[in-house]
C-alpha positions as CSV (number, residue, x, y, z in Angstrom):
1,M,-6.0,-9.2,-35.2
2,D,-3.3,-7.2,-33.5
3,T,-3.8,-5.5,-30.1
4,S,-4.3,-2.0,-31.3
5,E,-6.9,-3.1,-33.9
6,K,-8.8,-4.9,-31.2
7,Y,-9.1,-1.7,-29.1
8,Y,-10.0,0.6,-32.0
9,K,-13.1,-1.5,-32.1
10,N,-13.9,-0.3,-28.5
11,E,-13.5,-3.7,-26.9
12,K,-12.8,-3.8,-23.2
13,M,-9.4,-4.6,-21.6
14,N,-9.4,-7.9,-19.9
15,I,-7.1,-7.6,-16.9
16,L,-6.2,-10.5,-14.7
17,I,-5.1,-9.6,-11.1
18,F,-3.0,-12.3,-9.5
19,G,-3.3,-12.6,-5.7
20,S,-5.2,-14.9,-3.4
21,R,-5.5,-12.4,-0.6
22,I,-8.4,-9.9,-0.5
23,I,-8.2,-8.4,2.9
24,Y,-4.7,-8.1,4.4
25,G,-2.8,-4.8,4.0
26,G,-2.1,-1.8,1.8
27,G,-1.3,-3.8,-1.3
28,E,-4.6,-5.6,-1.2
29,K,-6.4,-2.4,-0.5
30,M,-4.8,-0.9,-3.6
31,L,-5.7,-3.9,-5.8
32,N,-9.3,-3.7,-4.7
33,W,-9.5,0.0,-5.4
34,L,-7.8,-0.4,-8.8
35,A,-10.2,-3.2,-9.8
36,K,-13.2,-1.0,-9.0
37,R,-11.7,1.9,-11.1
38,L,-11.1,-0.4,-14.1
39,I,-14.6,-1.7,-13.9
40,Q,-15.9,1.8,-13.8
41,N,-13.8,2.5,-16.9
42,G,-15.7,-0.3,-18.7
43,D,-13.0,-2.9,-18.5
44,N,-13.2,-6.5,-17.4
45,V,-11.4,-7.5,-14.2
46,I,-10.5,-11.1,-13.4
47,F,-9.3,-12.2,-10.0
48,A,-7.3,-15.4,-9.8
49,T,-7.3,-17.5,-6.6
50,P,-6.3,-21.0,-5.6
51,N,-9.5,-21.3,-3.5
52,N,-12.8,-20.1,-5.0
53,N,-14.7,-20.9,-1.9
54,D,-17.3,-19.3,0.4
55,E,-14.6,-17.7,2.5
56,Y,-13.0,-16.1,-0.5
57,R,-16.3,-14.9,-1.9
58,D,-17.3,-13.5,1.6
59,K,-14.1,-11.4,1.5
60,L,-14.9,-10.1,-2.0
61,E,-18.4,-9.1,-0.8
62,K,-16.9,-7.2,2.1
63,V,-14.8,-5.1,-0.2
64,G,-17.6,-4.6,-2.7
65,L,-16.3,-6.7,-5.5
66,L,-18.5,-9.8,-5.4
67,G,-20.4,-10.0,-8.7
68,Q,-18.2,-7.2,-10.1
69,V,-15.1,-9.3,-10.9
70,K,-14.9,-12.6,-12.6
71,I,-13.3,-15.3,-10.4
72,V,-11.0,-18.0,-11.9
73,E,-9.4,-20.7,-9.8
74,Y,-5.7,-21.3,-10.7
75,P,-4.1,-24.7,-10.3
76,Q,-3.2,-25.7,-6.7
77,Y,-0.4,-28.0,-7.9
78,N,2.9,-27.4,-6.1
79,K,4.7,-25.3,-8.7
80,Y,8.0,-26.7,-7.7
81,K,7.0,-30.4,-7.7
82,Q,4.5,-30.2,-10.5
83,L,5.8,-27.3,-12.5
84,I,4.6,-28.4,-15.9
85,R,1.0,-29.0,-14.7
86,Y,1.0,-25.6,-12.9
87,Y,2.4,-23.8,-15.9
88,N,-0.1,-25.4,-18.3
89,G,-2.9,-24.6,-16.0
90,W,-2.1,-20.9,-16.1
91,K,-1.8,-21.0,-19.9
92,R,-5.3,-22.3,-20.1
93,I,-6.6,-19.5,-17.8
94,F,-5.0,-16.9,-20.1
95,K,-6.3,-18.5,-23.2
96,D,-9.8,-19.3,-22.0
97,N,-10.4,-15.8,-20.6
98,N,-8.8,-13.8,-23.5
99,I,-6.5,-12.0,-21.0
100,D,-4.7,-8.9,-22.2
101,I,-2.7,-8.0,-19.2
102,L,-1.5,-9.9,-16.1
103,L,-1.0,-7.5,-13.2
104,I,1.1,-8.9,-10.4
105,F,1.9,-7.3,-7.0
106,G,3.8,-10.4,-6.0
107,G,3.9,-13.8,-7.8
108,S,6.7,-15.5,-9.6
109,I,8.3,-15.8,-13.0
110,V,6.3,-19.0,-13.7
111,E,3.0,-17.1,-14.1
112,Q,4.8,-14.5,-16.2
113,R,6.2,-17.1,-18.6
114,A,2.8,-18.7,-19.0
115,A,1.3,-15.3,-19.8
116,H,4.0,-14.5,-22.4
117,A,3.4,-18.0,-24.0
118,E,-0.2,-16.8,-24.6
119,N,0.8,-13.3,-25.8
120,V,-0.4,-11.7,-22.6
121,K,1.4,-8.6,-21.4
122,V,2.8,-8.6,-17.9
123,V,2.9,-5.6,-15.6
124,L,4.7,-5.9,-12.2
125,S,4.2,-3.5,-9.3
126,E,6.6,-3.4,-6.4
127,R,4.8,-2.5,-3.2
128,W,7.7,-2.9,-0.8
129,Y,11.3,-1.8,-0.4
130,P,13.2,-4.5,-2.3
131,K,16.4,-4.3,-0.2
132,A,14.3,-5.2,2.9
133,R,13.6,-8.7,1.6
134,S,15.7,-11.7,2.4
135,F,18.8,-12.3,0.2
136,A,17.2,-15.3,-1.6
137,S,14.0,-13.3,-2.2
138,Q,16.0,-10.4,-3.6
139,I,17.7,-12.7,-6.1
140,L,14.4,-14.2,-7.2
141,K,12.9,-10.7,-7.6
142,Q,15.8,-9.5,-9.7
143,I,15.2,-12.4,-12.1
144,Q,11.5,-11.8,-12.2
145,Y,11.9,-8.1,-12.9
146,K,14.0,-8.8,-16.0
147,Y,11.1,-10.2,-18.1
148,A,8.0,-8.1,-17.7
149,D,6.4,-5.7,-20.2
150,G,5.8,-2.9,-17.7
151,Y,6.6,-1.9,-14.2
152,V,4.7,0.4,-11.7
153,F,6.7,1.7,-8.7
154,Q,5.5,3.8,-5.9
155,T,8.8,5.7,-5.5
156,V,11.8,6.4,-7.6
157,E,14.0,4.9,-4.9
158,A,12.3,1.5,-5.2
159,S,12.7,1.6,-9.0
160,K,16.5,2.1,-8.6
161,C,16.7,-1.3,-6.9
162,Y,16.1,-3.0,-10.2
163,N,17.7,-3.2,-13.6
164,K,18.0,-0.4,-16.2
165,R,15.4,-1.9,-18.5
166,A,12.8,-2.1,-15.6
167,Q,13.6,1.5,-14.8
168,R,13.3,2.6,-18.5
169,L,9.9,0.9,-19.0
170,S,8.5,1.9,-15.6
171,V,6.1,4.6,-14.3
172,I,6.0,6.0,-10.8
173,I,2.4,6.1,-9.4
174,P,2.1,6.9,-5.7
175,N,-0.9,5.5,-3.8
176,P,-4.0,7.7,-4.0
177,I,-6.4,8.7,-1.3
178,I,-8.8,5.9,-1.9
179,D,-11.3,6.3,0.9
180,N,-14.1,8.9,1.3
181,L,-12.1,10.5,4.1
182,P,-14.0,12.8,6.5
183,E,-13.3,16.5,6.3
184,A,-10.5,17.8,8.5
185,K,-11.4,18.7,12.0
186,T,-9.8,21.1,14.5
187,I,-7.9,19.4,17.3
188,E,-10.5,17.7,19.5
189,R,-8.4,15.4,21.6
190,K,-4.9,15.3,23.1
191,E,-4.2,12.1,21.4
192,V,-1.1,10.8,19.6
193,V,-2.2,8.1,17.2
194,T,-0.5,5.5,15.0
195,V,-2.0,2.9,12.6
196,G,-0.4,-0.3,11.4
197,R,0.0,-4.0,11.9
198,L,1.7,-5.0,15.1
199,A,4.8,-6.4,13.4
200,P,8.6,-5.7,13.6
201,E,8.8,-3.6,10.5
202,K,6.1,-1.2,11.8
203,N,8.2,-0.6,15.0
204,Q,5.4,0.6,17.3
205,G,7.9,0.1,20.1
206,L,9.6,3.3,19.0
207,V,6.5,5.5,19.4
208,I,5.8,3.9,22.8
209,K,9.3,4.7,24.0
210,A,9.2,8.3,22.5
211,F,5.8,8.8,24.1
212,A,7.2,7.9,27.5
213,I,9.6,10.9,27.1
214,F,7.0,13.2,25.5
215,S,4.4,12.6,28.2
216,K,6.7,14.0,30.9
217,N,6.1,17.4,29.4
218,N,2.6,16.6,28.1
219,P,0.9,14.7,30.8
220,D,-2.6,15.3,29.4
221,H,-1.9,13.4,26.2
222,Y,-2.7,9.7,25.4
223,L,-1.3,7.3,22.9
224,K,-3.6,5.1,20.8
225,I,-2.2,2.4,18.6
226,Y,-4.7,1.0,16.0
227,G,-3.7,-2.5,14.7
228,S,-3.3,-6.1,15.5
229,G,-0.5,-8.6,15.0
230,P,2.1,-10.9,16.5
231,L,3.8,-8.2,18.6
232,K,0.8,-7.3,20.8
233,T,2.1,-9.1,23.9
234,E,5.6,-7.6,23.5
235,L,4.2,-4.1,23.1
236,L,1.9,-4.5,26.2
237,N,5.0,-5.6,28.2
238,L,6.9,-2.6,27.0
239,M,4.0,-0.3,28.0
240,E,4.0,-1.9,31.5
241,S,7.8,-1.6,31.9
242,L,7.6,2.1,31.0
243,Q,4.7,2.6,33.5
244,L,2.4,3.8,30.8
245,S,-0.7,1.8,31.9
246,G,-3.8,4.0,31.4
247,K,-1.8,6.3,29.0
248,V,-1.4,3.9,26.0
249,E,-4.0,1.7,24.4
250,I,-3.9,-0.9,21.6
251,I,-7.2,-0.9,19.7
252,E,-7.9,-3.9,17.4
253,G,-10.4,-4.8,14.8
254,K,-11.7,-1.3,13.8
255,R,-12.6,-0.6,10.1
256,N,-13.5,3.1,10.5
257,I,-10.0,4.1,11.6
258,S,-10.0,7.3,9.6
259,E,-13.1,8.5,11.5
260,L,-11.6,7.4,14.8
261,I,-8.3,9.2,14.4
262,N,-9.7,12.4,12.9
263,G,-9.4,15.3,15.4
264,A,-6.3,13.8,17.1
265,D,-3.4,16.0,18.0
266,L,-0.6,14.0,16.3
267,F,-0.2,11.1,14.0
268,V,3.1,9.1,14.1
269,L,4.4,6.6,11.6
270,P,7.4,4.8,13.3
271,S,8.1,2.2,10.6
272,N,11.5,0.8,9.7
273,V,10.4,0.3,6.1
274,E,7.3,1.2,4.0
275,G,6.3,1.4,0.4
276,M,3.9,4.3,0.1
277,P,2.2,4.5,3.5
278,N,-1.5,4.7,3.2
279,A,-2.0,5.5,6.9
280,L,0.3,8.5,6.6
281,I,-1.5,9.7,3.5
282,E,-4.9,9.6,5.2
283,A,-3.7,11.3,8.3
284,M,-2.2,14.2,6.3
285,A,-5.3,14.4,4.2
286,M,-7.4,15.0,7.4
287,G,-5.0,17.7,8.5
288,I,-3.6,15.8,11.4
289,T,-0.1,17.0,12.2
290,S,2.1,14.0,11.1
291,I,5.5,12.8,12.0
292,S,7.2,9.9,10.1
293,T,10.5,8.1,10.2
294,D,12.4,8.7,7.0
295,C,12.1,5.0,6.1
296,P,13.1,3.2,2.9
297,A,11.7,3.2,0.1
298,Y,11.3,6.8,1.0
299,G,7.6,7.1,0.4
300,S,7.4,9.3,3.5
301,R,10.0,11.6,2.1
302,M,7.8,12.0,-1.1
303,L,4.9,13.0,1.1
304,I,6.5,15.1,3.8
305,Q,8.6,18.2,3.5
306,D,10.1,18.5,6.9
307,G,8.7,21.5,8.8
308,E,6.4,22.5,6.0
309,N,3.6,19.9,6.0
310,G,4.8,17.5,8.7
311,Y,8.0,16.2,10.2
312,L,10.6,13.6,9.3
313,V,12.8,11.9,11.9
314,P,15.7,9.3,11.5
315,L,15.0,5.6,11.8
316,D,14.6,4.1,15.2
317,D,15.7,7.3,17.0
318,V,13.7,7.6,20.2
319,E,15.1,11.0,21.2
320,K,14.6,12.6,17.8
321,L,11.0,11.3,17.6
322,A,10.2,12.6,21.1
323,E,11.8,15.9,20.2
324,A,9.7,16.1,17.0
325,M,6.5,15.3,19.0
326,N,7.3,18.1,21.5
327,R,8.1,20.5,18.7
328,A,4.9,19.7,16.8
329,V,2.5,20.4,19.7
330,R,4.3,23.6,20.5
331,E,4.6,24.9,17.0
332,S,3.3,28.4,16.9
333,D,2.3,28.1,13.2
334,R,0.4,24.8,13.3
335,E,-2.3,26.1,11.0
336,R,0.2,26.6,8.2
337,I,1.4,23.0,8.7
338,K,-2.2,21.8,8.6
339,N,-3.1,23.7,5.5
340,N,0.0,22.5,3.7
341,S,-0.7,19.0,4.8
342,L,-4.3,19.2,3.3
343,K,-2.8,19.9,-0.2
344,I,-2.1,16.2,-0.4
345,R,-5.8,15.7,-1.3
346,E,-5.2,17.3,-4.6
347,R,-1.8,15.8,-5.2
348,L,-3.0,12.2,-4.6
349,D,-6.5,12.6,-6.1
350,A,-8.0,9.2,-6.8
351,D,-9.4,10.1,-10.2
352,K,-6.0,11.4,-11.4
353,T,-4.2,8.3,-10.1
354,A,-6.7,5.9,-11.7
355,D,-6.2,7.7,-15.0
356,K,-2.4,7.1,-14.7
357,W,-3.0,3.4,-14.2
358,I,-5.4,3.1,-17.1
359,C,-3.2,5.2,-19.5
360,Y,-0.2,3.1,-18.6
361,F,-2.1,-0.2,-19.3
362,K,-3.1,1.3,-22.7
363,K,0.4,2.3,-23.4
364,I,1.6,-1.3,-22.7
365,L,-1.0,-2.6,-25.1
366,G,-0.1,-0.1,-27.8
367,I,-3.4,1.7,-27.7
368,T,-3.5,5.3,-28.9
369,E,-6.4,7.7,-28.3
């Protein structure tokens, strides 16, 4: 029976999602959302993990997927030392679960080869800016991206980092607004807020330095940084050196961040590199005046039209960021900026985005409707 005949009989798609992490960052958040949408569409979703244990199931429960997805445990053999056993273990998973599509946000070519050996289609999705990877990682990714059946990129710029075949077979699907965001509020607090893991690529040091300049003319404002990570101590030391104690706060471990930042005066994304920044999307969708660095892979540029629905500034430029912050709070036409920003709710509607993913999967499988 060929693939198209199978689906004319209204059978469900069996989609295996490869990734052991459930709660980590934007990529995992997107995978969890997509899994739920596929299930709502009547399809079967299978999560592959090397550790089907209580900790893994607890995380699935936290994101609302326990009992909704099937869990399969993939072989824990070292793929480099026991390659044949690892490869054959994956082949068994594809065969035993009648998998139609393997969706990979990361992974390697080994899982892809095993999938193709069992006539499983492979869809790769790049969630990062490829040129920001190490040289060795870039080479491995270029090899991996030669052999899939489909490719989902968040931005055109990211797709251009790969071969012509990948570009030709690809689709551009930006991240949707995937939470039930609260309605936009008027400005309630003189707060500058930023959200992200405390890591070098997120560059929270930039917004702290810019805030030190900004606060000279805006002494009633405070900066709140939502996130945790390895750079916390370094950022605290920076705050102290700039004499910002009591003006800047790092807030960790909050899950209702959208509710906490709603009503803030400004949102700033200071990153050196992003894929499609969820935090920026959510801030704009709540009407918070937003400023972002124009960081590769230019997801921010896809979201913000400078001076129309937010502001773009060059990478790692303290003076330009401080200037944009001052401009934003003094903008005489802030209501226009806010109203334009809110249009992102329609543009990145979750239902429309889910339809794009599902239609693309059906296209890969040769399903016509």
